[in-house]
C-alpha positions as CSV (number, residue, x, y, z in Angstrom):
1,M,33.5,8.2,-0.4
2,D,34.1,11.3,-2.5
3,M,31.6,11.3,-5.3
4,V,33.5,13.9,-7.3
5,G,36.6,11.7,-7.2
6,D,34.6,8.7,-8.4
7,R,33.1,10.7,-11.3
8,R,36.6,11.9,-12.4
9,S,37.9,8.3,-12.3
10,E,35.1,7.3,-14.5
11,K,35.9,10.0,-17.0
12,D,39.5,8.8,-17.1
13,H,38.1,5.4,-18.3
14,P,35.6,6.1,-21.1
15,S,35.0,2.5,-21.7
16,E,33.5,2.2,-18.2
17,R,31.3,5.3,-18.5
18,S,27.6,5.1,-18.9
19,R,25.9,8.4,-19.2
20,F,22.4,9.2,-17.9
21,L,20.5,11.9,-19.6
22,V,17.7,14.0,-17.9
23,C,15.4,15.8,-20.4
24,G,13.5,18.6,-18.6
25,L,14.9,20.5,-15.6
26,G,11.8,21.3,-13.8
27,S,11.5,20.4,-10.1
28,L,11.2,16.6,-10.9
29,G,14.1,16.7,-13.4
30,Q,16.4,18.5,-11.0
31,Y,15.6,16.0,-8.2
32,C,16.3,13.2,-10.6
33,A,19.7,14.7,-11.5
34,M,20.6,15.1,-7.8
35,V,19.7,11.5,-7.0
36,L,21.6,10.2,-10.0
37,N,24.6,12.2,-8.9
38,E,24.5,10.4,-5.5
39,F,24.9,7.1,-7.5
40,G,28.2,8.4,-8.8
41,V,27.3,8.1,-12.5
42,P,27.8,10.7,-15.2
43,V,24.7,12.9,-15.6
44,S,23.8,15.1,-18.5
45,A,20.8,17.3,-18.9
46,M,18.8,18.8,-21.7
47,T,16.3,21.6,-21.3
48,T,14.7,24.6,-22.9
49,P,14.7,27.2,-21.6
50,L,17.4,27.3,-18.9
51,P,15.8,27.0,-15.4
52,T,15.3,30.4,-13.6
53,S,15.8,28.7,-10.2
54,W,17.7,25.6,-9.0
55,E,16.6,23.2,-6.3
56,S,20.2,23.1,-5.3
57,P,22.8,25.8,-6.1
58,L,25.4,23.1,-6.7
59,L,23.4,21.2,-9.3
60,P,24.8,23.0,-12.4
61,A,28.3,22.1,-11.3
62,L,27.4,18.5,-10.8
63,L,26.2,18.0,-14.4
64,D,28.7,16.6,-16.9
65,D,26.9,18.4,-19.7
66,L,24.0,20.9,-19.8
67,V,22.5,21.2,-23.3
68,I,20.0,24.0,-24.1
69,G,17.8,22.5,-26.8
70,D,14.6,20.6,-27.7
71,C,14.8,16.9,-26.7
72,R,12.4,16.1,-29.6
73,Q,14.9,17.3,-32.2
74,P,17.4,14.7,-33.5
75,E,20.0,17.4,-34.1
76,A,20.0,18.3,-30.4
77,L,20.2,14.7,-29.3
78,E,22.9,13.3,-31.7
79,N,25.9,14.4,-29.6
80,V,24.6,13.1,-26.3
81,I,22.5,10.1,-26.9
82,H,24.8,7.4,-28.3
83,D,26.8,6.6,-25.1
84,C,23.7,6.9,-22.8
85,R,22.6,4.0,-20.6
86,A,19.2,5.6,-19.8
87,V,17.2,8.7,-20.6
88,L,14.7,10.2,-18.2
89,L,12.0,12.2,-20.0
90,V,10.5,14.2,-17.2
91,T,9.2,17.5,-18.7
92,S,5.8,18.7,-17.5
93,D,4.3,18.1,-21.0
94,E,3.4,14.5,-21.7
95,R,3.2,15.0,-25.4
96,V,6.8,16.3,-25.5
97,N,7.9,13.3,-23.5
98,V,6.3,10.8,-25.9
99,E,7.6,12.6,-29.0
100,A,11.1,12.6,-27.5
101,A,10.9,8.9,-26.7
102,F,10.2,8.2,-30.4
103,A,13.1,10.4,-31.5
104,I,15.5,8.9,-29.0
105,R,14.5,5.3,-30.0
106,L,15.4,6.0,-33.6
107,L,18.8,7.2,-32.7
108,N,19.6,4.6,-30.0
109,P,17.6,1.3,-30.2
110,T,18.8,0.0,-26.9
111,V,18.8,2.9,-24.5
112,R,16.4,2.6,-21.5
113,L,13.6,5.1,-21.5
114,V,12.0,6.3,-18.3
115,V,9.1,8.6,-19.2
116,R,6.8,10.8,-17.1
117,S,3.3,10.0,-18.3
118,A,-0.1,9.4,-16.7
119,K,-1.7,7.7,-19.7
120,Q,-1.7,4.1,-18.6
121,N,-3.1,2.6,-21.8
122,L,-0.7,4.5,-24.0
123,N,2.2,3.6,-21.7
124,A,1.4,-0.1,-22.1
125,L,1.3,0.2,-25.9
126,L,4.5,2.2,-26.0
127,S,6.2,-0.3,-23.8
128,Q,5.4,-3.0,-26.4
129,S,6.4,-0.9,-29.4
130,L,9.5,0.8,-28.1
131,G,10.9,-1.8,-25.7
132,N,13.1,-1.1,-22.6
133,F,10.5,1.5,-21.7
134,V,8.8,2.4,-18.4
135,A,6.5,5.2,-17.5
136,F,5.4,6.8,-14.2
137,E,3.3,9.8,-13.2
138,A,5.3,11.9,-10.7
139,T,2.2,13.3,-9.0
140,Q,0.5,9.9,-8.6
141,L,3.4,7.8,-7.6
142,P,3.7,9.1,-4.0
143,A,-0.1,9.0,-3.4
144,P,0.1,5.8,-1.2
145,A,2.7,7.5,1.0
146,F,0.2,10.4,1.6
147,A,-2.6,8.0,2.3
148,I,-0.6,5.9,4.8
149,A,0.5,9.1,6.6
150,A,-3.1,10.1,6.9
151,L,-4.0,6.9,8.7
152,A,-2.2,8.1,11.8
153,S,-1.9,4.4,12.8
154,E,0.8,1.7,13.1
155,V,0.5,0.7,9.4
156,R,3.2,2.4,7.3
157,G,2.4,0.8,3.9
158,F,0.8,-2.0,1.9
159,I,2.6,-4.1,-0.8
160,N,0.6,-6.0,-3.3
161,L,2.6,-8.8,-5.0
162,G,0.0,-10.5,-7.1
163,E,-1.7,-13.1,-5.0
164,H,0.3,-11.9,-1.9
165,L,-0.5,-8.9,0.3
166,L,2.0,-7.6,2.8
167,R,1.9,-4.7,5.2
168,V,4.6,-2.7,6.9
169,V,3.9,-1.9,10.6
170,K,5.6,0.3,13.1
171,V,4.4,-0.4,16.6
172,P,5.4,1.2,20.0
173,I,6.0,-1.4,22.7
174,G,3.7,-0.7,25.7
175,A,3.6,-2.3,29.1
176,D,0.9,-4.7,27.9
177,H,2.4,-5.7,24.6
178,R,2.9,-9.5,24.1
179,W,6.5,-9.1,23.1
180,R,7.7,-7.0,26.0
181,D,10.4,-8.7,28.1
182,V,9.6,-12.0,26.4
183,R,11.0,-12.0,22.8
184,L,14.5,-11.4,21.6
185,L,14.7,-9.4,18.4
186,H,15.9,-12.3,16.2
187,E,12.8,-14.3,17.4
188,L,10.5,-11.8,15.6
189,N,11.7,-13.1,12.2
190,T,9.3,-15.9,11.1
191,S,8.1,-17.4,7.9
192,T,5.6,-14.6,7.6
193,R,7.4,-11.7,9.2
194,R,10.7,-9.8,8.9
195,L,12.0,-7.2,11.4
196,L,12.9,-3.9,9.7
197,S,14.1,-1.7,12.5
198,H,14.4,-1.6,16.3
199,I,14.5,1.9,17.9
200,P,15.2,1.7,21.7
201,K,13.6,4.4,23.8
202,S,15.1,7.9,23.3
203,Q,17.5,6.8,20.5
204,S,17.8,8.3,17.1
205,L,16.2,6.8,13.9
206,P,18.3,4.2,12.1
207,T,19.6,5.2,8.6
208,E,19.7,1.6,7.1
209,F,18.0,-1.8,7.6
210,H,19.5,-4.4,10.0
211,Q,20.9,-1.9,12.4
212,W,19.6,-3.9,15.4
213,E,21.2,-6.4,17.8
214,A,19.8,-9.9,17.3
215,D,20.1,-10.8,21.0
216,A,18.5,-7.6,22.4
217,R,15.3,-8.1,24.3
218,V,12.1,-6.2,23.4
219,Q,11.5,-3.6,26.1
220,T,8.9,-1.0,27.0
221,G,9.3,2.2,25.0
222,D,10.9,0.5,22.0
223,L,9.7,1.2,18.5
224,I,9.5,-2.0,16.3
225,A,9.0,-1.8,12.5
226,Y,8.4,-5.0,10.6
227,I,6.8,-6.4,7.4
228,E,4.3,-9.2,7.6
229,V,2.1,-11.3,5.3
230,T,-1.6,-10.5,5.6
231,G,-4.8,-11.4,3.7
232,L,-3.6,-14.6,2.1
233,A,-6.4,-17.0,1.2
234,D,-4.2,-20.1,1.7
235,L,-3.1,-18.8,5.1
236,A,-6.7,-18.4,6.1
237,A,-7.4,-21.9,4.9
238,T,-4.7,-23.3,7.2
239,V,-6.1,-21.3,10.2
240,T,-9.7,-22.5,9.7
241,P,-9.5,-26.3,9.3
242,T,-12.3,-28.2,7.5
243,P,-14.5,-30.3,9.8
244,R,-14.1,-34.1,9.5
245,P,-16.9,-36.0,7.8
246,D,-17.8,-37.7,11.1
247,S,-18.3,-34.4,12.8
248,R,-20.4,-32.7,10.2
249,V,-23.7,-33.4,12.0
250,K,-22.2,-31.9,15.2
251,H,-20.9,-29.0,13.2
252,L,-24.3,-28.3,11.7
253,W,-26.0,-28.6,15.1
254,R,-23.5,-26.1,16.6
255,K,-24.3,-23.7,13.7
256,R,-28.0,-24.0,14.4
257,R,-27.6,-23.3,18.1
258,Q,-25.4,-20.4,17.2
259,L,-28.2,-19.0,15.0
260,L,-30.7,-19.3,17.8
261,S,-28.5,-18.1,20.7
262,N,-26.5,-15.1,21.7
263,G,-28.7,-12.8,19.6
264,Y,-27.1,-13.9,16.4
265,L,-30.1,-13.1,14.3
266,R,-30.5,-9.7,15.9
267,Q,-26.8,-9.0,15.3
268,T,-27.1,-10.0,11.7
269,L,-30.1,-7.8,11.1
270,L,-28.4,-4.8,12.8
271,A,-25.3,-5.4,10.7
272,F,-27.4,-5.4,7.5
273,W,-29.2,-2.3,8.6
274,H,-25.9,-0.4,9.3
275,A,-24.6,-1.6,5.9
276,T,-27.4,0.3,4.2
277,A,-26.7,3.5,6.1
278,Q,-25.5,5.2,2.9
279,Q,-28.4,3.9,0.8
280,Q,-31.5,5.6,2.2
281,T,-33.7,4.6,-0.8
282,K,-33.0,1.0,-0.1
283,R,-33.9,1.5,3.6
284,V,-37.3,3.1,2.7
285,A,-38.1,0.2,0.3
286,I,-37.2,-2.3,3.1
287,V,-39.4,-0.6,5.7
288,V,-42.4,-0.2,3.3
289,G,-42.1,-3.8,2.1
290,S,-41.8,-5.1,5.6
291,T,-44.9,-3.1,6.7
292,M,-47.1,-4.3,3.9
293,L,-46.0,-7.9,4.5
294,S,-46.8,-7.7,8.2
295,L,-50.2,-6.2,7.5
296,L,-50.9,-8.9,4.9
297,V,-50.0,-11.7,7.4
298,C,-51.9,-10.1,10.3
299,G,-55.0,-9.6,8.1
300,T,-55.0,-13.2,6.9
301,V,-54.8,-14.5,10.4
302,I,-57.6,-12.2,11.6
303,F,-60.0,-13.1,8.8
304,K,-59.4,-16.8,9.3
305,L,-60.1,-16.6,13.0
306,T,-63.2,-14.3,12.7
307,Q,-64.7,-16.0,9.6
308,P,-64.3,-19.8,10.1
309,G,-66.0,-20.4,6.8
310,L,-63.1,-18.8,4.9
311,G,-60.2,-20.9,3.7
312,W,-56.6,-19.7,4.2
313,L,-56.3,-18.7,0.5
314,K,-59.5,-16.6,0.6
315,A,-58.4,-15.0,3.8
316,F,-55.1,-14.1,2.2
317,Y,-56.8,-12.7,-0.8
318,T,-59.2,-10.7,1.3
319,A,-56.4,-9.0,3.3
320,G,-54.5,-8.3,0.0
321,V,-57.6,-6.7,-1.6
322,M,-58.1,-4.5,1.6
323,L,-54.6,-3.2,1.2
324,L,-55.4,-2.3,-2.4
325,G,-58.5,-0.3,-1.3
326,S,-61.3,-2.4,-2.9
327,Y,-64.0,-2.0,-0.3
328,D,-66.9,-3.6,-2.1
329,T,-65.0,-6.6,-3.2
330,V,-63.9,-7.3,0.3
331,F,-67.3,-7.3,1.9
332,G,-68.9,-9.0,-1.0
333,I,-66.6,-11.9,-0.3
334,L,-67.7,-12.0,3.3
335,N,-71.5,-11.8,3.4
336,P,-73.3,-8.7,2.2
337,Q,-76.5,-9.6,4.1
338,D,-74.8,-9.6,7.5
339,S,-74.1,-6.4,9.3
340,I,-70.5,-5.4,9.2
341,P,-68.9,-4.9,12.7
342,L,-67.5,-1.5,13.4
343,W,-64.0,-2.8,14.2
344,M,-63.9,-4.4,10.8
345,R,-64.8,-1.2,9.1
346,L,-62.1,0.6,11.0
347,M,-59.6,-2.1,10.1
348,N,-60.6,-1.8,6.4
349,L,-60.2,1.9,6.6
350,S,-56.7,1.7,8.1
351,Y,-55.7,-1.0,5.6
352,M,-56.8,1.2,2.7
353,M,-54.8,4.2,4.0
354,A,-51.7,2.1,4.7
355,G,-51.9,0.4,1.3
356,T,-52.5,3.7,-0.5
357,A,-49.5,5.3,1.2
358,S,-47.2,2.3,0.6
359,I,-48.1,2.1,-3.0
360,A,-47.4,5.8,-3.4
361,V,-44.0,5.4,-1.8
362,L,-43.1,2.4,-4.0
363,Y,-44.2,4.2,-7.1
364,A,-42.0,7.2,-6.2
365,L,-39.0,4.9,-5.6
366,L,-39.6,3.1,-8.9
367,T,-39.9,6.4,-10.7
368,E,-36.7,7.7,-9.2
369,T,-34.9,4.5,-10.2
370,L,-36.1,4.7,-13.8
371,L,-35.3,8.4,-14.1
372,A,-31.8,7.9,-12.7
373,A,-31.2,5.0,-15.2
374,K,-32.7,7.0,-18.1
375,F,-31.1,10.3,-17.6
376,Q,-28.1,9.2,-15.4
377,L,-29.1,11.6,-12.6
378,P,-26.4,11.9,-10.0
379,K,-27.1,10.0,-6.8
380,K,-26.9,11.8,-3.5
381,R,-23.5,11.4,-1.8
382,P,-23.2,9.9,1.6
383,P,-23.3,12.2,4.7
384,I,-20.1,13.5,6.2
385,P,-18.7,11.2,8.9
386,Q,-19.0,12.3,12.5
387,Q,-15.7,11.2,13.9
388,D,-12.4,9.3,13.3
389,H,-12.4,10.3,9.6
390,V,-9.8,11.7,7.2
391,V,-10.4,15.1,5.7
392,L,-8.9,15.2,2.2
393,I,-8.4,18.8,0.8
394,G,-7.7,18.9,-2.9
395,L,-9.0,16.4,-5.4
396,G,-6.5,16.6,-8.2
397,R,-4.6,13.5,-9.4
398,V,-2.9,13.0,-6.1
399,G,-6.0,13.6,-4.1
400,R,-8.1,11.2,-6.1
401,R,-5.5,8.5,-5.8
402,V,-5.3,9.1,-2.0
403,A,-9.1,8.9,-1.8
404,T,-9.2,5.7,-3.8
405,F,-6.6,4.1,-1.6
406,L,-8.4,5.1,1.6
407,Q,-11.7,3.8,0.4
408,Q,-10.1,0.4,-0.5
409,I,-9.0,0.0,3.1
410,K,-12.5,1.1,4.4
411,Q,-11.2,4.3,6.0
412,P,-14.1,6.9,6.4
413,L,-13.2,10.2,4.7
414,V,-14.6,13.4,3.3
415,G,-13.3,15.2,0.3
416,V,-13.0,19.0,0.0
417,S,-12.7,20.9,-3.3
418,N,-13.0,24.5,-4.4
419,Q,-14.3,23.4,-7.8
420,A,-17.2,21.4,-9.0
421,V,-16.5,17.6,-9.2
422,D,-17.8,15.1,-11.7
423,P,-20.7,13.3,-9.9
424,T,-19.3,10.0,-11.2
425,L,-16.0,10.7,-9.5
426,L,-15.7,8.6,-6.2
427,P,-19.6,8.6,-5.8
428,Q,-19.3,6.9,-2.4
429,M,-17.2,9.7,-0.9
430,P,-18.8,12.5,1.0
431,L,-17.9,15.8,-0.6
432,V,-17.9,19.5,0.3
433,V,-17.5,22.0,-2.6
434,N,-16.7,25.5,-1.5
435,E,-13.9,28.0,-0.9
436,L,-11.2,25.9,0.8
437,T,-10.7,28.3,3.8
438,S,-14.4,28.4,4.5
439,T,-15.1,24.6,4.4
440,L,-13.2,23.6,7.5
441,S,-16.2,24.2,9.7
442,K,-18.4,21.9,7.6
443,V,-16.3,18.7,7.8
444,N,-16.4,17.9,11.5
445,L,-12.8,18.9,11.8
446,A,-12.8,18.8,15.6
447,T,-13.4,15.0,15.6
448,A,-11.3,14.1,12.5
449,K,-8.5,11.6,12.7
450,S,-6.3,13.4,10.2
451,V,-6.2,16.0,7.5
452,V,-4.4,15.6,4.2
453,I,-3.8,18.9,2.3
454,A,-2.9,18.0,-1.3
455,T,-3.7,21.0,-3.5
456,D,-1.4,22.1,-6.2
457,D,-0.5,25.4,-4.4
458,E,2.1,25.2,-1.7
459,M,1.1,28.5,-0.1
460,T,-2.5,27.4,0.1
461,N,-1.4,24.1,1.7
462,L,0.6,26.0,4.3
463,E,-2.3,28.4,5.1
464,L,-4.7,25.5,5.4
465,G,-2.2,23.6,7.6
466,L,-2.0,26.5,10.1
467,M,-5.8,26.8,10.1
468,V,-6.3,23.1,10.7
469,H,-3.8,23.0,13.6
470,A,-5.5,26.0,15.2
471,A,-8.9,24.3,15.0
472,N,-7.7,20.8,16.0
473,P,-4.2,20.5,17.4
474,H,-4.6,16.8,18.1
475,C,-5.3,15.5,14.6
476,A,-2.6,14.2,12.3
477,L,-1.6,16.7,9.6
478,V,-0.1,15.8,6.2
479,I,1.0,18.6,3.8
480,R,2.0,18.2,0.2
481,T,4.9,20.3,-1.1
482,F,7.0,20.5,-4.2
483,D,10.2,22.3,-3.1
484,T,12.8,20.9,-0.8
485,R,13.7,24.2,0.8
486,F,10.1,25.1,1.3
487,S,9.6,21.6,2.8
488,A,12.4,22.2,5.3
489,S,10.9,25.6,6.2
490,I,7.5,24.1,6.9
491,D,9.2,21.3,8.9
492,R,10.7,23.9,11.2
493,L,7.5,26.0,11.4
494,L,5.1,23.0,11.8
495,P,7.0,20.3,13.7
496,Y,3.8,18.5,14.3
497,A,3.0,18.0,10.6
498,K,4.2,15.3,8.1
499,V,5.6,17.3,5.2
500,L,6.0,15.2,2.0
501,C,7.7,16.6,-1.0
502,A,6.0,14.9,-4.0
503,Y,8.8,15.3,-6.5
504,D,11.5,14.3,-4.0
505,L,9.6,11.0,-3.3
506,A,9.0,10.3,-7.0
507,A,12.6,11.1,-8.1
508,E,14.0,8.1,-6.3
509,A,11.6,5.8,-8.1
510,F,12.4,7.4,-11.5
511,V,16.1,7.0,-10.9
512,A,15.8,3.4,-9.7
513,A,13.8,2.6,-12.9
514,A,16.6,4.2,-15.0
515,F,19.0,1.6,-13.7
516,G,16.7,-1.1,-15.1
517,E,14.9,-2.0,-11.9
518,N,11.2,-2.4,-11.7
519,V,9.9,-0.1,-8.9
520,L,6.7,-1.6,-7.6
521,N,5.9,0.8,-4.8
522,L,7.4,3.3,-2.4
523,M,6.6,4.3,1.2
524,R,8.0,6.3,4.1
525,L,9.6,4.6,7.1
526,N,11.8,6.2,9.7
527,E,11.8,9.5,7.8
528,Q,13.2,7.8,4.7
529,T,11.8,6.7,1.4
530,V,11.8,2.9,1.0
531,L,11.4,1.5,-2.5
532,V,9.9,-1.9,-3.3
533,T,12.1,-3.0,-6.1
534,E,12.0,-6.1,-8.3
535,Y,15.1,-7.7,-9.8
536,T,15.5,-10.4,-12.5
537,I,18.9,-12.0,-12.1
538,A,20.8,-11.9,-15.4
539,P,23.5,-14.5,-16.2
540,D,26.2,-11.8,-15.9
541,D,24.7,-10.1,-12.9
542,H,27.0,-9.7,-9.9
543,L,24.1,-10.8,-7.7
544,Q,24.2,-14.3,-9.3
545,G,25.6,-16.9,-6.9
546,Q,25.2,-14.7,-3.8
547,L,23.3,-15.9,-0.7
548,L,20.3,-13.8,0.3
549,A,22.2,-13.2,3.5
550,E,24.9,-11.4,1.5
551,V,22.3,-9.4,-0.3
552,A,20.5,-8.4,2.9
553,Y,23.5,-7.6,5.1
554,G,26.0,-6.6,2.5
555,Y,23.8,-4.1,0.7
556,G,21.4,-3.2,3.5
557,A,18.2,-4.6,1.8
558,V,15.4,-6.8,2.9
559,P,14.4,-9.6,0.6
560,I,10.7,-10.2,0.8
561,L,10.0,-12.5,-2.2
562,H,12.2,-15.0,-4.1
563,Q,11.1,-17.0,-7.1
564,R,13.0,-19.5,-9.3
565,S,12.5,-19.3,-13.0
566,T,11.1,-22.8,-12.9
567,Q,8.5,-22.1,-10.2
568,A,5.0,-20.9,-10.7
569,S,4.9,-18.9,-7.5
570,G,7.5,-17.2,-5.3
571,R,8.3,-17.7,-1.6
572,L,7.6,-14.9,0.8
573,M,10.2,-14.0,3.4
574,P,12.8,-16.3,1.9
575,S,15.6,-17.9,3.9
576,D,19.0,-16.2,4.2
577,D,20.5,-19.5,2.9
578,T,18.9,-19.2,-0.5
579,R,21.5,-18.8,-3.3
580,L,20.5,-16.7,-6.3
581,E,20.6,-18.2,-9.8
582,A,20.2,-16.7,-13.3
583,G,16.6,-16.1,-14.1
584,D,15.5,-15.8,-10.5
585,R,13.0,-13.1,-9.5
586,L,13.8,-11.1,-6.3
587,V,11.7,-8.4,-4.6
588,I,13.4,-6.4,-1.9
589,L,12.9,-3.4,0.3
590,A,15.7,-0.9,-0.2
591,T,16.6,2.7,0.4
592,S,18.3,4.8,-2.2
593,N,21.7,4.1,-0.6
594,S,21.1,0.4,-0.8
595,L,20.2,0.6,-4.5
596,Q,23.4,2.6,-5.1
597,Q,25.4,-0.1,-3.4
598,I,23.7,-2.9,-5.5
599,E,24.3,-0.9,-8.7
600,R,28.0,-0.5,-8.0
601,G,28.4,-4.0,-6.5
602,E,29.8,-2.6,-3.3
603,R,29.0,-4.8,-0.4
604,L,29.8,-3.9,3.2
605,P,32.8,-5.7,4.6
606,R,32.4,-8.9,6.7
607,Q,33.8,-8.2,10.1
608,W,33.0,-11.3,12.2
609,Q,34.3,-14.8,12.5
610,V,33.0,-17.8,14.2
611,C,35.2,-19.9,16.6
612,I,34.0,-23.5,16.8
613,D,34.9,-24.8,20.3
614,K,33.5,-28.3,20.7
615,A,31.2,-30.9,19.3
616,L,29.2,-32.7,22.0
617,S,28.7,-35.9,20.0
618,K,29.8,-37.7,16.9
619,D,26.6,-36.9,15.1
620,A,27.2,-33.2,15.9
621,L,30.3,-33.3,13.7
622,F,28.2,-34.2,10.7
623,D,25.3,-31.9,11.6
624,G,27.6,-29.0,12.4
625,A,29.4,-29.3,9.0
626,T,26.0,-29.3,7.2
627,T,24.9,-26.2,9.1
628,I,28.2,-24.3,8.4
629,A,28.0,-25.0,4.7
630,R,24.3,-24.0,4.5
631,I,24.6,-20.7,6.4
632,S,28.1,-19.5,5.4
633,G,28.0,-20.6,1.8
634,C,31.3,-22.6,1.8
635,S,31.5,-26.1,0.4
636,I,30.5,-29.1,2.5
637,N,34.1,-30.5,2.2
638,T,35.6,-27.3,3.6
639,A,33.1,-27.3,6.5
640,R,33.9,-31.0,7.3
641,D,37.6,-30.2,7.4
642,W,37.0,-27.4,9.9
643,M,34.9,-29.8,12.1
644,Q,37.8,-32.3,12.2
645,Q,40.2,-29.6,13.5
646,L,38.3,-28.5,16.7
647,P,38.7,-26.1,18.2
648,C,39.2,-23.9,15.2
649,L,38.5,-20.4,14.0
650,M,36.6,-20.2,10.7
651,P,38.8,-18.2,8.3
652,F,35.7,-17.3,6.3
653,P,34.4,-14.0,7.7
654,L,30.6,-13.3,7.9
655,Y,28.3,-10.5,8.6
656,K,27.3,-10.1,12.3
657,Q,23.7,-11.2,12.1
658,Q,24.7,-14.1,9.8
659,A,27.4,-15.2,12.2
660,Q,25.0,-14.9,15.2
661,R,22.5,-17.1,13.4
662,L,25.3,-19.6,12.6
663,V,26.2,-19.8,16.3
664,R,22.5,-20.4,17.3
665,E,22.0,-23.1,14.7
666,L,25.3,-24.8,15.7
667,S,24.0,-24.8,19.3
668,K,20.9,-26.7,18.1
669,A,23.2,-29.2,16.5
670,Q,25.1,-29.7,19.8
671,V,28.1,-27.7,18.6
672,L,29.5,-25.0,20.9
673,A,30.7,-21.8,19.1
674,H,31.2,-18.1,19.7
675,L,31.7,-14.9,17.8
676,V,35.1,-13.2,17.3
677,P,35.6,-9.7,15.8
678,K,37.8,-9.9,12.7
C-alpha cells in the first residue's frame, strides 16, 4: 500500500484527518515521526532549532508541517494544536516537556499527551491533573530488552500482568528434545502456552505472528518461540496437592525420615553456608558463636565426669567462667585444698585464650555494626563472580535498570563504571570503578557469559565491543547505540554482536501510546520489536463484537489475557472463540505493523472455506452445528441449516488456522470435513 497515496486521500477529507504533533526533533523525536508515518497518519513537528542532521533524509518531506518554534509558547501552538489527536513531547529537557504539557492542555482539553519524563511520582500526579496523559523515559524503556539479550539463553522476555507472570522462550529443537517427531505445532497451544513462531532449519525469520503450519511436525533443527505462564501461586497449588487428613501421620513420618536420610541436614547446612557467601561478617559471627558453644558443652561434660560431686548446673557455670578467664573462681568452686591436675590447668589456659579471642572478635563485630548504623558507613561489596556472569559496562539510567532486572532474576553480574558510584546504589552488585578500557582484565572476562556495553557514548561502546570480542570471542555481546545508520554499520562490522538502538526501540512504544494504547512492555523476538499492549474495548470500537480468532489472525496479534468488565481477574491464553464486548480488557503481543492494522481496522482477508462432507451419527448433526457456531462465529440457526444440507461448502470464509481448528473439532464430533481454498 502506498503510504503517500493514503496520506493524500486523508488530506482530501479533512473531517477524517487526525493530526499527530511531535515536539522535539532530536533522535527520539525523529524516530517517532518516522514510525507515525508508517501508520499513514498526518504528522506535524515543532522544534527549535532546526535539526542539523536527520536520521532519514526523507523525513522532512514526510512531515505535513514543520514549525520552528518553542512548544511552550501558546502563540506557536495555536495554529497546529486544535485538530490534533495526540502530541508527543519528546525533547531532551524534561522541564520543557512538562511546561509544554500544561500549555497544550489549556489550548486543547482533550488531546492525548505522551511525554518523555523519568520522574515517576510527578508523572503520576500529572496524569491525575491533566488527564489523557502518559509518560515514558526513552532511555529506561528498552532496558529489559538489553537485560534479556545479555542472558544469552532461551528466555526472550518476561511479562508481569499483576498476579500473573509470563515468559517468552525461544528454544532450538535438539535430538533429545521431548517435542521432536512427537508433537504437531497446533498441539503446543495449551491453556498455559501459546506458540509464537516456528522457524524450520535453514529458513528465514518470520515477519509476523501465526506464520506457521498447524499440522507441521516439530523436527530437529527447528526454532520454536512460545509464551507460557510461569510462577503462578495457584498453579503451584494445583501441582502440589494437600495431603489427606488420614495420611498426615504417614506424611510427617516421611518428612522425619527425609530429615534423617540422604544427607538432608548436611545439604541444608551447606545451602545456608553458601547463602552467606556475600556476608563475611555473618560467617565470622557464626563460626565464633559455634566454637564457644562447643567449648561450653564439652567443658560441662568433662567437669561432670571428672568431678562427680558437681551438679550439671555448677559444671555448666564452671565451664562458662573458664571461658571468661576467671581462674580463681573456677578452682575455688572445685576444691582449693586438692592439687590441681596438670591437664586441667592446660585446659583452663586453653579455655581462657579461646574465650579472650572470641570475645575480642565479637566486640569487633559489634563495634563495626554500631558504627555502620551510626555513621552509615558503606558496606563492602560482594566479590566479582568467577564464571557465567554478566559484565555490565556503564551504570547510567539504562545500566542501572539492566542491573536491577538481572538481580531480580538472580543472574550473577559485575558492574563497570569510570566514575564513582553512590555506595547505596545496588549494594549487592560487585563493582569495578576505573577507566573503562583498563577494567576488562579485572572482571574475569574470559569466563563471562555475556557483556552489555551501555554507556552514553556510541564510539566508546564500539571500541569496548571490539576489545571484548578480542579477549573473549565466545561470550554474548550486547551494544547500545542511538543512531540507526551507526547501528547498521556496527551490525555489518560485528555480526556476532546484538546491536540495540535505544531510541528506535522506545519510539514504537511512544507511538503506540499516542494512539491511546497502554504499552506495558517491549521485547525483541526474531529481530523485531514486540510490544505488550493493553486495550480497553470502547462501545464504538471496531474490535467490539469480534472473535479473538479474528483479532489474532486478522491483525497478526497474539491475545494473552482477556478480562470481562464484570470479572475480578482475567483469563490467560484465552480461547479463540471468545467474543469481545464493550468494557473488556485485552492484552496482546503485537508488532508495529499489527498495531497499525488494528488502528486502521484493516484485517487480513479470509481465504479458506470448510467443506462439510458427512455426519457419522444423528448426534453428530447437533454437535457439529454447535461447533461450527462456536468457532466460526455464525448463528446457531445458520449452522444447523448447513448441517441439514450435507455435503455442503460453508459460504462463510475463515482464516487458515481458524478453519483447520474447525476441521479438527468437527472430527471430534464425528463430522467429516476438509479445507478448500477460497
